[in-house]
N, CA, C, O and the ligand as a Tripos MOL2 file, in Angstrom:
@<TRIPOS>MOLECULE
protein
  297   295    75     0     0
PROTEIN
NO_CHARGES

@<TRIPOS>ATOM
      1 N          79.2890  105.3510  136.6370 N.3       1 MET1
      2 CA         79.2340  106.7840  136.3590 C.3       1 MET1
      3 C          78.4950  107.0130  135.0410 C.2       1 MET1
      4 O          78.7920  106.3780  134.0280 O.2       1 MET1
      5 N          77.5590  107.9000  135.0710 N.am      2 THR2
      6 CA         76.7660  108.1800  133.8760 C.3       2 THR2
      7 C          77.3230  109.3930  133.1420 C.2       2 THR2
      8 O          77.6120  110.4290  133.7410 O.2       2 THR2
      9 N          77.4620  109.2390  131.8600 N.am      3 THR3
     10 CA         77.9180  110.3710  131.0570 C.3       3 THR3
     11 C          76.7970  110.8440  130.1510 C.2       3 THR3
     12 O          75.9320  110.0640  129.7520 O.2       3 THR3
     13 N          76.8220  112.1160  129.8330 N.am      4 MET4
     14 CA         75.8360  112.6560  128.9140 C.3       4 MET4
     15 C          76.0650  112.0640  127.5310 C.2       4 MET4
     16 O          77.1850  112.0510  127.0200 O.2       4 MET4
     17 N          75.0050  111.5840  126.9490 N.am      5 THR5
     18 CA         75.1470  111.0320  125.6080 C.3       5 THR5
     19 C          74.7390  112.0770  124.5790 C.2       5 THR5
     20 O          73.8010  112.8490  124.7820 O.2       5 THR5
     21 N          75.4590  112.0790  123.4840 N.am      6 THR6
     22 CA         75.1090  112.9830  122.3920 C.3       6 THR6
     23 C          74.6430  112.1870  121.1850 C.2       6 THR6
     24 O          74.5580  112.7090  120.0730 O.2       6 THR6
     25 N          74.3480  110.9370  121.4180 N.am      7 VAL7
     26 CA         73.8940  110.0930  120.3170 C.3       7 VAL7
     27 C          72.5310  110.5900  119.8320 C.2       7 VAL7
     28 O          71.6090  110.8000  120.6210 O.2       7 VAL7
     29 N          72.4300  110.7680  118.5280 N.am      8 ALA8
     30 CA         71.1740  111.2090  117.9440 C.3       8 ALA8
     31 C          70.3160  109.9920  117.6020 C.2       8 ALA8
     32 O          70.8070  108.9940  117.0750 O.2       8 ALA8
     33 N          69.0490  110.0980  117.9080 N.am      9 THR9
     34 CA         68.1190  109.0100  117.6480 C.3       9 THR9
     35 C          67.2600  109.3450  116.4340 C.2       9 THR9
     36 O          66.6650  110.4210  116.3610 O.2       9 THR9
     37 N          67.2010  108.4280  115.4950 N.am     10 GLU10
     38 CA         66.3900  108.6960  114.3110 C.3      10 GLU10
     39 C          64.9090  108.5750  114.6440 C.2      10 GLU10
     40 O          64.4640  107.6010  115.2510 O.2      10 GLU10
     41 N          64.1640  109.5880  114.2330 N.am     11 ILE11
     42 CA         62.7240  109.6150  114.4680 C.3      11 ILE11
     43 C          61.9680  109.1780  113.2160 C.2      11 ILE11
     44 O          61.0010  108.4190  113.2810 O.2      11 ILE11
     45 N          62.4330  109.6740  112.0890 N.am     12 ALA12
     46 CA         61.7590  109.3730  110.8350 C.3      12 ALA12
     47 C          62.7230  109.6320  109.6940 C.2      12 ALA12
     48 O          63.7220  110.3330  109.8590 O.2      12 ALA12
     49 N          62.4190  109.0620  108.5290 N.am     13 HIS13
     50 CA         63.2080  109.4220  107.3600 C.3      13 HIS13
     51 C          62.3360  109.3460  106.1190 C.2      13 HIS13
     52 O          61.3850  108.5700  106.0350 O.2      13 HIS13
     53 N          62.7000  110.1780  105.1710 N.am     14 PHE14
     54 CA         61.9560  110.2580  103.9200 C.3      14 PHE14
     55 C          62.9450  110.1300  102.7780 C.2      14 PHE14
     56 O          63.9900  110.7810  102.7800 O.2      14 PHE14
     57 N          62.6200  109.2950  101.8040 N.am     15 ARG15
     58 CA         63.5200  109.1660  100.6490 C.3      15 ARG15
     59 C          63.4870  110.4640   99.8590 C.2      15 ARG15
     60 O          62.4430  111.0990   99.7120 O.2      15 ARG15
     61 N          64.6570  110.8410   99.3530 N.am     16 THR16
     62 CA         64.7220  112.0790   98.5900 C.3      16 THR16
     63 C          64.0790  111.8940   97.2260 C.2      16 THR16
     64 O          63.8730  110.7740   96.7580 O.2      16 THR16
     65 N          63.7710  113.0100   96.6080 N.am     17 LEU17
     66 CA         63.1880  112.9820   95.2710 C.3      17 LEU17
     67 C          64.1240  112.2650   94.3030 C.2      17 LEU17
     68 O          63.6820  111.4570   93.4860 O.2      17 LEU17
     69 N          65.4140  112.5610   94.3990 N.am     18 ALA18
     70 CA         66.3930  111.9120   93.5230 C.3      18 ALA18
     71 C          66.3660  110.4040   93.7190 C.2      18 ALA18
     72 O          66.4450  109.6400   92.7570 O.2      18 ALA18
     73 N          66.2570  109.9930   94.9480 N.am     19 SER19
     74 CA         66.2420  108.5700   95.2500 C.3      19 SER19
     75 C          65.0250  107.8970   94.6420 C.2      19 SER19
     76 O          65.1130  106.7890   94.1130 O.2      19 SER19
     77 N          63.8870  108.5760   94.7210 N.am     20 ARG20
     78 CA         62.6590  107.9840   94.1940 C.3      20 ARG20
     79 C          62.6430  107.9840   92.6680 C.2      20 ARG20
     80 O          62.0770  107.0860   92.0460 O.2      20 ARG20
     81 N          63.2700  108.9980   92.0720 N.am     21 LEU21
     82 CA         63.2920  109.0770   90.6110 C.3      21 LEU21
     83 C          64.1840  108.0010   90.0180 C.2      21 LEU21
     84 O          63.8220  107.3650   89.0270 O.2      21 LEU21
     85 N          65.3280  107.7970   90.6100 N.am     22 THR22
     86 CA         66.2830  106.8500   90.0420 C.3      22 THR22
     87 C          66.0190  105.4290   90.5110 C.2      22 THR22
     88 O          66.2680  104.4700   89.7810 O.2      22 THR22
     89 N          65.5230  105.3010   91.7070 N.am     23 GLY23
     90 CA         65.2840  103.9770   92.2510 C.3      23 GLY23
     91 C          66.5540  103.2550   92.6510 C.2      23 GLY23
     92 O          66.5190  102.0960   93.0660 O.2      23 GLY23
     93 N          67.6630  103.9400   92.5250 N.am     24 THR24
     94 CA         68.9320  103.2880   92.8450 C.3      24 THR24
     95 C          69.6120  103.9460   94.0410 C.2      24 THR24
     96 O          70.0140  103.2750   94.9920 O.2      24 THR24
     97 N          69.7330  105.2580   93.9770 N.am     25 ALA25
     98 CA         70.4230  105.9510   95.0640 C.3      25 ALA25
     99 C          69.5580  105.9110   96.3190 C.2      25 ALA25
    100 O          68.4160  106.3710   96.3230 O.2      25 ALA25
    101 N          70.1140  105.3640   97.3570 N.am     26 LEU26
    102 CA         69.3610  105.2880   98.6050 C.3      26 LEU26
    103 C          69.7420  106.4640   99.4980 C.2      26 LEU26
    104 O          70.4600  106.3270  100.4880 O.2      26 LEU26
    105 N          69.2410  107.5970   99.1100 N.am     27 THR27
    106 CA         69.4720  108.7870   99.9160 C.3      27 THR27
    107 C          68.1550  109.1950  100.5740 C.2      27 THR27
    108 O          67.0780  109.0490   99.9950 O.2      27 THR27
    109 N          68.2680  109.6890  101.7480 N.am     28 TYR28
    110 CA         67.0660  110.0960  102.4430 C.3      28 TYR28
    111 C          67.3670  111.1960  103.4470 C.2      28 TYR28
    112 O          68.5010  111.4080  103.8740 O.2      28 TYR28
    113 N          66.3000  111.8740  103.7950 N.am     29 THR29
    114 CA         66.3960  112.9510  104.7630 C.3      29 THR29
    115 C          65.8880  112.4230  106.0940 C.2      29 THR29
    116 O          64.7660  111.9260  106.1900 O.2      29 THR29
    117 N          66.7050  112.5310  107.0940 N.am     30 ARG30
    118 CA         66.3460  111.9800  108.3880 C.3      30 ARG30
    119 C          65.9490  113.0770  109.3650 C.2      30 ARG30
    120 O          66.4350  114.2060  109.2930 O.2      30 ARG30
    121 N          65.0740  112.7270  110.2580 N.am     31 VAL31
    122 CA         64.7950  113.5690  111.4170 C.3      31 VAL31
    123 C          65.4130  112.8610  112.6160 C.2      31 VAL31
    124 O          65.0990  111.7050  112.8990 O.2      31 VAL31
    125 N          66.2720  113.5490  113.2970 N.am     32 VAL32
    126 CA         66.8950  112.9290  114.4530 C.3      32 VAL32
    127 C          66.6410  113.7810  115.7030 C.2      32 VAL32
    128 O          66.5500  115.0080  115.6470 O.2      32 VAL32
    129 N          66.5360  113.0910  116.7980 N.am     33 ARG33
    130 CA         66.4200  113.7910  118.0800 C.3      33 ARG33
    131 C          67.8030  113.8160  118.7020 C.2      33 ARG33
    132 O          68.4520  112.7820  118.8550 O.2      33 ARG33
    133 N          68.2290  114.9810  119.0490 N.am     34 THR34
    134 CA         69.5650  115.1220  119.6160 C.3      34 THR34
    135 C          69.5380  114.7720  121.0950 C.2      34 THR34
    136 O          68.4800  114.6370  121.7090 O.2      34 THR34
    137 N          70.7310  114.6320  121.6410 N.am     35 GLY35
    138 CA         70.8360  114.3490  123.0610 C.3      35 GLY35
    139 C          70.2330  115.4450  123.9180 C.2      35 GLY35
    140 O          69.9000  115.2200  125.0810 O.2      35 GLY35
    141 N          70.0920  116.6360  123.3420 N.am     36 ALA36
    142 CA         69.5290  117.7580  124.0720 C.3      36 ALA36
    143 C          68.0030  117.7830  123.9850 C.2      36 ALA36
    144 O          67.3640  118.6950  124.5090 O.2      36 ALA36
    145 N          67.4240  116.7840  123.3250 N.am     37 GLY37
    146 CA         65.9660  116.7160  123.2420 C.3      37 GLY37
    147 C          65.3710  117.6330  122.1960 C.2      37 GLY37
    148 O          64.1800  117.9430  122.2290 O.2      37 GLY37
    149 N          66.2270  118.0720  121.2470 N.am     38 GLN38
    150 CA         65.6940  118.8550  120.1410 C.3      38 GLN38
    151 C          65.8060  118.0190  118.8820 C.2      38 GLN38
    152 O          66.2730  116.8800  118.9170 O.2      38 GLN38
    153 N          65.3800  118.5860  117.7830 N.am     39 TYR39
    154 CA         65.3360  117.8120  116.5400 C.3      39 TYR39
    155 C          66.1820  118.4720  115.4700 C.2      39 TYR39
    156 O          66.2490  119.6960  115.3640 O.2      39 TYR39
    157 N          66.8230  117.6310  114.6830 N.am     40 GLU40
    158 CA         67.6420  118.1140  113.5830 C.3      40 GLU40
    159 C          67.2950  117.3270  112.3410 C.2      40 GLU40
    160 O          66.7860  116.2080  112.3990 O.2      40 GLU40
    161 N          67.5880  117.9480  111.2190 N.am     41 ILE41
    162 CA         67.3660  117.2980  109.9330 C.3      41 ILE41
    163 C          68.7160  117.0060  109.3130 C.2      41 ILE41
    164 O          69.6050  117.8580  109.2920 O.2      41 ILE41
    165 N          68.8580  115.8020  108.8130 N.am     42 GLU42
    166 CA         70.1030  115.4180  108.1480 C.3      42 GLU42
    167 C          69.7510  114.7800  106.8160 C.2      42 GLU42
    168 O          68.9730  113.8280  106.7540 O.2      42 GLU42
    169 N          70.3340  115.3150  105.7510 N.am     43 CYS43
    170 CA         70.0650  114.7660  104.4270 C.3      43 CYS43
    171 C          71.3110  114.0690  103.9140 C.2      43 CYS43
    172 O          72.3660  114.6890  103.7800 O.2      43 CYS43
    173 N          71.1920  112.7940  103.6320 N.am     44 SER44
    174 CA         72.3510  112.0460  103.1510 C.3      44 SER44
    175 C          72.5980  112.3130  101.6700 C.2      44 SER44
    176 O          73.6430  111.9350  101.1390 O.2      44 SER44
    177 N          71.6460  112.9620  100.9990 N.am     45 GLY45
    178 CA         71.8310  113.2670   99.5920 C.3      45 GLY45
    179 C          72.7130  114.4790   99.3760 C.2      45 GLY45
    180 O          73.7450  114.3930   98.7100 O.2      45 GLY45
    181 N          72.3160  115.5930   99.9300 N.am     46 CYS46
    182 CA         73.0390  116.8350   99.6860 C.3      46 CYS46
    183 C          73.8750  117.2580  100.8830 C.2      46 CYS46
    184 O          74.6330  118.2250  100.8090 O.2      46 CYS46
    185 N          73.7380  116.5390  101.9750 N.am     47 GLY47
    186 CA         74.5370  116.8600  103.1460 C.3      47 GLY47
    187 C          73.9670  117.9790  103.9820 C.2      47 GLY47
    188 O          74.5470  118.3680  104.9960 O.2      47 GLY47
    189 N          72.8220  118.5020  103.5550 N.am     48 GLN48
    190 CA         72.2250  119.5730  104.3350 C.3      48 GLN48
    191 C          71.8240  119.0370  105.7050 C.2      48 GLN48
    192 O          71.3150  117.9220  105.8220 O.2      48 GLN48
    193 N          72.0500  119.8100  106.6970 N.am     49 GLY49
    194 CA         71.7270  119.2830  108.0070 C.3      49 GLY49
    195 C          71.9170  120.2850  109.1050 C.2      49 GLY49
    196 O          71.1010  121.1890  109.2870 O.2      49 GLY49
    197 N          72.9750  120.1310  109.8250 N.am     50 HIS50
    198 CA         73.1410  120.8750  111.0610 C.3      50 HIS50
    199 C          73.0680  122.3850  110.8760 C.2      50 HIS50
    200 O          72.6750  123.1130  111.7870 O.2      50 HIS50
    201 N          73.4470  122.8440  109.7030 N.am     51 ARG51
    202 CA         73.4200  124.3020  109.5210 C.3      51 ARG51
    203 C          71.9930  124.8390  109.6020 C.2      51 ARG51
    204 O          71.7810  126.0320  109.8200 O.2      51 ARG51
    205 N          71.0270  123.9560  109.4270 N.am     52 GLU52
    206 CA         69.6370  124.3670  109.5610 C.3      52 GLU52
    207 C          69.2960  124.6650  111.0110 C.2      52 GLU52
    208 O          68.3050  125.3330  111.3050 O.2      52 GLU52
    209 N          70.1110  124.1710  111.8930 N.am     53 GLY53
    210 CA         69.8530  124.3950  113.3050 C.3      53 GLY53
    211 C          68.8920  123.3700  113.8620 C.2      53 GLY53
    212 O          68.4360  122.4720  113.1540 O.2      53 GLY53
    213 N          68.5970  123.5120  115.1170 N.am     54 THR54
    214 CA         67.6960  122.5730  115.7550 C.3      54 THR54
    215 C          66.2740  123.1150  115.7490 C.2      54 THR54
    216 O          66.0460  124.3230  115.6760 O.2      54 THR54
    217 N          65.3410  122.2040  115.8260 N.am     55 VAL55
    218 CA         63.9230  122.5340  115.8460 C.3      55 VAL55
    219 C          63.3510  121.9780  117.1370 C.2      55 VAL55
    220 O          63.5960  120.8170  117.4660 O.2      55 VAL55
    221 N          62.6010  122.7690  117.8700 N.am     56 PRO56
    222 CA         62.1220  122.2910  119.1660 C.3      56 PRO56
    223 C          60.9970  121.2590  119.0860 C.2      56 PRO56
    224 O          60.7980  120.4870  120.0240 O.2      56 PRO56
    225 N          60.2630  121.2410  117.9720 N.am     57 PHE57
    226 CA         59.1040  120.3610  117.9060 C.3      57 PHE57
    227 C          59.2600  119.2870  116.8370 C.2      57 PHE57
    228 O          59.6760  119.5640  115.7120 O.2      57 PHE57
    229 N          58.9210  118.0730  117.2060 N.am     58 GLN58
    230 CA         59.0650  116.9510  116.2760 C.3      58 GLN58
    231 C          58.2130  117.1320  115.0370 C.2      58 GLN58
    232 O          58.6460  116.7930  113.9350 O.2      58 GLN58
    233 N          57.0070  117.6610  115.1960 N.am     59 SER59
    234 CA         56.1200  117.8100  114.0480 C.3      59 SER59
    235 C          56.7060  118.7900  113.0370 C.2      59 SER59
    236 O          56.6200  118.5700  111.8290 O.2      59 SER59
    237 N          57.3020  119.8750  113.5380 N.am     60 ASP60
    238 CA         57.9160  120.8530  112.6400 C.3      60 ASP60
    239 C          59.1030  120.2390  111.9190 C.2      60 ASP60
    240 O          59.2840  120.4400  110.7180 O.2      60 ASP60
    241 N          59.9030  119.4970  112.6520 N.am     61 ALA61
    242 CA         61.0850  118.8810  112.0610 C.3      61 ALA61
    243 C          60.6740  117.8560  111.0120 C.2      61 ALA61
    244 O          61.3030  117.7580  109.9580 O.2      61 ALA61
    245 N          59.6300  117.0980  111.2920 N.am     62 THR62
    246 CA         59.1600  116.0930  110.3400 C.3      62 THR62
    247 C          58.6480  116.7510  109.0680 C.2      62 THR62
    248 O          58.9310  116.2890  107.9620 O.2      62 THR62
    249 N          57.8900  117.8340  109.2320 N.am     63 ASP63
    250 CA         57.3920  118.5590  108.0600 C.3      63 ASP63
    251 C          58.5440  119.1010  107.2280 C.2      63 ASP63
    252 O          58.5310  119.0100  106.0000 O.2      63 ASP63
    253 N          59.5290  119.6590  107.8950 N.am     64 ALA64
    254 CA         60.6650  120.2470  107.1890 C.3      64 ALA64
    255 C          61.4490  119.1800  106.4440 C.2      64 ALA64
    256 O          61.8980  119.3960  105.3190 O.2      64 ALA64
    257 N          61.6090  118.0270  107.0800 N.am     65 ALA65
    258 CA         62.3520  116.9400  106.4480 C.3      65 ALA65
    259 C          61.5970  116.4210  105.2250 C.2      65 ALA65
    260 O          62.1960  116.1490  104.1850 O.2      65 ALA65
    261 N          60.2830  116.2880  105.3620 N.am     66 ARG66
    262 CA         59.4850  115.7830  104.2410 C.3      66 ARG66
    263 C          59.5640  116.7670  103.0800 C.2      66 ARG66
    264 O          59.7280  116.3730  101.9260 O.2      66 ARG66
    265 N          59.4470  118.0500  103.4020 N.am     67 THR67
    266 CA         59.5000  119.0830  102.3590 C.3      67 THR67
    267 C          60.8470  119.0600  101.6590 C.2      67 THR67
    268 O          60.9290  119.1580  100.4350 O.2      67 THR67
    269 N          61.8920  118.9320  102.4440 N.am     68 HIS68
    270 CA         63.2260  118.8960  101.8520 C.3      68 HIS68
    271 C          63.3930  117.6650  100.9730 C.2      68 HIS68
    272 O          63.8890  117.7650   99.8500 O.2      68 HIS68
    273 N          62.9890  116.5310  101.4650 N.am     69 ALA69
    274 CA         63.1480  115.2820  100.7140 C.3      69 ALA69
    275 C          62.4020  115.3380   99.3860 C.2      69 ALA69
    276 O          62.8710  114.8140   98.3750 O.2      69 ALA69
    277 N          61.2320  115.9810   99.4010 N.am     70 ASN70
    278 CA         60.4090  116.0610   98.1940 C.3      70 ASN70
    279 C          61.0310  116.9530   97.1230 C.2      70 ASN70
    280 O          60.6190  116.9130   95.9640 O.2      70 ASN70
    281 N          62.0220  117.7580   97.5080 N.am     71 GLY71
    282 CA         62.6180  118.6430   96.5280 C.3      71 GLY71
    283 C          64.1080  118.4250   96.3460 C.2      71 GLY71
    284 O          64.7640  119.1650   95.6120 O.2      71 GLY71
    285 N          64.6410  117.4200   97.0080 N.am     72 CYS72
    286 CA         66.0910  117.2290   96.9870 C.3      72 CYS72
    287 C          66.5090  116.3550   95.8090 C.2      72 CYS72
    288 O          66.1350  115.1860   95.7130 O.2      72 CYS72
    289 N          67.2790  116.9430   94.9350 N.am     73 LEU73
    290 CA         67.7350  116.2140   93.7540 C.3      73 LEU73
    291 C          69.1990  115.8140   93.8540 C.2      73 LEU73
    292 O          69.8140  115.4290   92.8590 O.2      73 LEU73
    293 N          69.7340  115.9030   95.0170 N.am     74 ALA74
    294 CA         71.1540  115.5450   95.2020 C.3      74 ALA74
    295 C          71.3430  114.0380   95.0740 C.2      74 ALA74
    296 O          72.4640  113.5440   95.1970 O.2      74 ALA74
    297 ZN         68.9860  117.0890  100.5050 Zn       75 ZN75
@<TRIPOS>BOND
     1     1     2 1
     2     2     3 1
     3     3     4 2
     4     3     5 am
     5     5     6 1
     6     6     7 1
     7     7     8 2
     8     7     9 am
     9     9    10 1
    10    10    11 1
    11    11    12 2
    12    11    13 am
    13    13    14 1
    14    14    15 1
    15    15    16 2
    16    15    17 am
    17    17    18 1
    18    18    19 1
    19    19    20 2
    20    19    21 am
    21    21    22 1
    22    22    23 1
    23    23    24 2
    24    23    25 am
    25    25    26 1
    26    26    27 1
    27    27    28 2
    28    27    29 am
    29    29    30 1
    30    30    31 1
    31    31    32 2
    32    31    33 am
    33    33    34 1
    34    34    35 1
    35    35    36 2
    36    35    37 am
    37    37    38 1
    38    38    39 1
    39    39    40 2
    40    39    41 am
    41    41    42 1
    42    42    43 1
    43    43    44 2
    44    43    45 am
    45    45    46 1
    46    46    47 1
    47    47    48 2
    48    47    49 am
    49    49    50 1
    50    50    51 1
    51    51    52 2
    52    51    53 am
    53    53    54 1
    54    54    55 1
    55    55    56 2
    56    55    57 am
    57    57    58 1
    58    58    59 1
    59    59    60 2
    60    59    61 am
    61    61    62 1
    62    62    63 1
    63    63    64 2
    64    63    65 am
    65    65    66 1
    66    66    67 1
    67    67    68 2
    68    67    69 am
    69    69    70 1
    70    70    71 1
    71    71    72 2
    72    71    73 am
    73    73    74 1
    74    74    75 1
    75    75    76 2
    76    75    77 am
    77    77    78 1
    78    78    79 1
    79    79    80 2
    80    79    81 am
    81    81    82 1
    82    82    83 1
    83    83    84 2
    84    83    85 am
    85    85    86 1
    86    86    87 1
    87    87    88 2
    88    87    89 am
    89    89    90 1
    90    90    91 1
    91    91    92 2
    92    91    93 am
    93    93    94 1
    94    94    95 1
    95    95    96 2
    96    95    97 am
    97    97    98 1
    98    98    99 1
    99    99   100 2
   100    99   101 am
   101   101   102 1
   102   102   103 1
   103   103   104 2
   104   103   105 am
   105   105   106 1
   106   106   107 1
   107   107   108 2
   108   107   109 am
   109   109   110 1
   110   110   111 1
   111   111   112 2
   112   111   113 am
   113   113   114 1
   114   114   115 1
   115   115   116 2
   116   115   117 am
   117   117   118 1
   118   118   119 1
   119   119   120 2
   120   119   121 am
   121   121   122 1
   122   122   123 1
   123   123   124 2
   124   123   125 am
   125   125   126 1
   126   126   127 1
   127   127   128 2
   128   127   129 am
   129   129   130 1
   130   130   131 1
   131   131   132 2
   132   131   133 am
   133   133   134 1
   134   134   135 1
   135   135   136 2
   136   135   137 am
   137   137   138 1
   138   138   139 1
   139   139   140 2
   140   139   141 am
   141   141   142 1
   142   142   143 1
   143   143   144 2
   144   143   145 am
   145   145   146 1
   146   146   147 1
   147   147   148 2
   148   147   149 am
   149   149   150 1
   150   150   151 1
   151   151   152 2
   152   151   153 am
   153   153   154 1
   154   154   155 1
   155   155   156 2
   156   155   157 am
   157   157   158 1
   158   158   159 1
   159   159   160 2
   160   159   161 am
   161   161   162 1
   162   162   163 1
   163   163   164 2
   164   163   165 am
   165   165   166 1
   166   166   167 1
   167   167   168 2
   168   167   169 am
   169   169   170 1
   170   170   171 1
   171   171   172 2
   172   171   173 am
   173   173   174 1
   174   174   175 1
   175   175   176 2
   176   175   177 am
   177   177   178 1
   178   178   179 1
   179   179   180 2
   180   179   181 am
   181   181   182 1
   182   182   183 1
   183   183   184 2
   184   183   185 am
   185   185   186 1
   186   186   187 1
   187   187   188 2
   188   187   189 am
   189   189   190 1
   190   190   191 1
   191   191   192 2
   192   191   193 am
   193   193   194 1
   194   194   195 1
   195   195   196 2
   196   195   197 am
   197   197   198 1
   198   198   199 1
   199   199   200 2
   200   199   201 am
   201   201   202 1
   202   202   203 1
   203   203   204 2
   204   203   205 am
   205   205   206 1
   206   206   207 1
   207   207   208 2
   208   207   209 am
   209   209   210 1
   210   210   211 1
   211   211   212 2
   212   211   213 am
   213   213   214 1
   214   214   215 1
   215   215   216 2
   216   215   217 am
   217   217   218 1
   218   218   219 1
   219   219   220 2
   220   219   221 am
   221   221   222 1
   222   222   223 1
   223   223   224 2
   224   223   225 am
   225   225   226 1
   226   226   227 1
   227   227   228 2
   228   227   229 am
   229   229   230 1
   230   230   231 1
   231   231   232 2
   232   231   233 am
   233   233   234 1
   234   234   235 1
   235   235   236 2
   236   235   237 am
   237   237   238 1
   238   238   239 1
   239   239   240 2
   240   239   241 am
   241   241   242 1
   242   242   243 1
   243   243   244 2
   244   243   245 am
   245   245   246 1
   246   246   247 1
   247   247   248 2
   248   247   249 am
   249   249   250 1
   250   250   251 1
   251   251   252 2
   252   251   253 am
   253   253   254 1
   254   254   255 1
   255   255   256 2
   256   255   257 am
   257   257   258 1
   258   258   259 1
   259   259   260 2
   260   259   261 am
   261   261   262 1
   262   262   263 1
   263   263   264 2
   264   263   265 am
   265   265   266 1
   266   266   267 1
   267   267   268 2
   268   267   269 am
   269   269   270 1
   270   270   271 1
   271   271   272 2
   272   271   273 am
   273   273   274 1
   274   274   275 1
   275   275   276 2
   276   275   277 am
   277   277   278 1
   278   278   279 1
   279   279   280 2
   280   279   281 am
   281   281   282 1
   282   282   283 1
   283   283   284 2
   284   283   285 am
   285   285   286 1
   286   286   287 1
   287   287   288 2
   288   287   289 am
   289   289   290 1
   290   290   291 1
   291   291   292 2
   292   291   293 am
   293   293   294 1
   294   294   295 1
   295   295   296 2
@<TRIPOS>SUBSTRUCTURE
     1 MET1         2 RESIDUE 1 A MET
     2 THR2         6 RESIDUE 1 A THR
     3 THR3        10 RESIDUE 1 A THR
     4 MET4        14 RESIDUE 1 A MET
     5 THR5        18 RESIDUE 1 A THR
     6 THR6        22 RESIDUE 1 A THR
     7 VAL7        26 RESIDUE 1 A VAL
     8 ALA8        30 RESIDUE 1 A ALA
     9 THR9        34 RESIDUE 1 A THR
    10 GLU10       38 RESIDUE 1 A GLU
    11 ILE11       42 RESIDUE 1 A ILE
    12 ALA12       46 RESIDUE 1 A ALA
    13 HIS13       50 RESIDUE 1 A HIS
    14 PHE14       54 RESIDUE 1 A PHE
    15 ARG15       58 RESIDUE 1 A ARG
    16 THR16       62 RESIDUE 1 A THR
    17 LEU17       66 RESIDUE 1 A LEU
    18 ALA18       70 RESIDUE 1 A ALA
    19 SER19       74 RESIDUE 1 A SER
    20 ARG20       78 RESIDUE 1 A ARG
    21 LEU21       82 RESIDUE 1 A LEU
    22 THR22       86 RESIDUE 1 A THR
    23 GLY23       90 RESIDUE 1 A GLY
    24 THR24       94 RESIDUE 1 A THR
    25 ALA25       98 RESIDUE 1 A ALA
    26 LEU26      102 RESIDUE 1 A LEU
    27 THR27      106 RESIDUE 1 A THR
    28 TYR28      110 RESIDUE 1 A TYR
    29 THR29      114 RESIDUE 1 A THR
    30 ARG30      118 RESIDUE 1 A ARG
    31 VAL31      122 RESIDUE 1 A VAL
    32 VAL32      126 RESIDUE 1 A VAL
    33 ARG33      130 RESIDUE 1 A ARG
    34 THR34      134 RESIDUE 1 A THR
    35 GLY35      138 RESIDUE 1 A GLY
    36 ALA36      142 RESIDUE 1 A ALA
    37 GLY37      146 RESIDUE 1 A GLY
    38 GLN38      150 RESIDUE 1 A GLN
    39 TYR39      154 RESIDUE 1 A TYR
    40 GLU40      158 RESIDUE 1 A GLU
    41 ILE41      162 RESIDUE 1 A ILE
    42 GLU42      166 RESIDUE 1 A GLU
    43 CYS43      170 RESIDUE 1 A CYS
    44 SER44      174 RESIDUE 1 A SER
    45 GLY45      178 RESIDUE 1 A GLY
    46 CYS46      182 RESIDUE 1 A CYS
    47 GLY47      186 RESIDUE 1 A GLY
    48 GLN48      190 RESIDUE 1 A GLN
    49 GLY49      194 RESIDUE 1 A GLY
    50 HIS50      198 RESIDUE 1 A HIS
    51 ARG51      202 RESIDUE 1 A ARG
    52 GLU52      206 RESIDUE 1 A GLU
    53 GLY53      210 RESIDUE 1 A GLY
    54 THR54      214 RESIDUE 1 A THR
    55 VAL55      218 RESIDUE 1 A VAL
    56 PRO56      222 RESIDUE 1 A PRO
    57 PHE57      226 RESIDUE 1 A PHE
    58 GLN58      230 RESIDUE 1 A GLN
    59 SER59      234 RESIDUE 1 A SER
    60 ASP60      238 RESIDUE 1 A ASP
    61 ALA61      242 RESIDUE 1 A ALA
    62 THR62      246 RESIDUE 1 A THR
    63 ASP63      250 RESIDUE 1 A ASP
    64 ALA64      254 RESIDUE 1 A ALA
    65 ALA65      258 RESIDUE 1 A ALA
    66 ARG66      262 RESIDUE 1 A ARG
    67 THR67      266 RESIDUE 1 A THR
    68 HIS68      270 RESIDUE 1 A HIS
    69 ALA69      274 RESIDUE 1 A ALA
    70 ASN70      278 RESIDUE 1 A ASN
    71 GLY71      282 RESIDUE 1 A GLY
    72 CYS72      286 RESIDUE 1 A CYS
    73 LEU73      290 RESIDUE 1 A LEU
    74 ALA74      294 RESIDUE 1 A ALA
    75 ZN75       297 GROUP 0 **** ****
C-alpha cells in the first residue's frame, strides 16, 4: 500500500551571512521541495520558513533563499 509522503527534499542551500562572517555557525537557508511539488524556504539561522508560504517555481524559491541568506544575521 502506498502512502502519500510529505517528506521535503532539499534542492539547494545557501550559507547565511552570519555563518559566512563568523565561519563557525553552520546556519543556512534551504530550498526544499514539498511533497505537494511546491517549494519552501527554511532558514536554520532565524527559523524563518513556512510562514513565507510555498512558491510554485524552483527558480523563484532559489532566488528568495539566496536573498534571505545574504541578509540573515541570525
Ligand atoms: Zn534567516
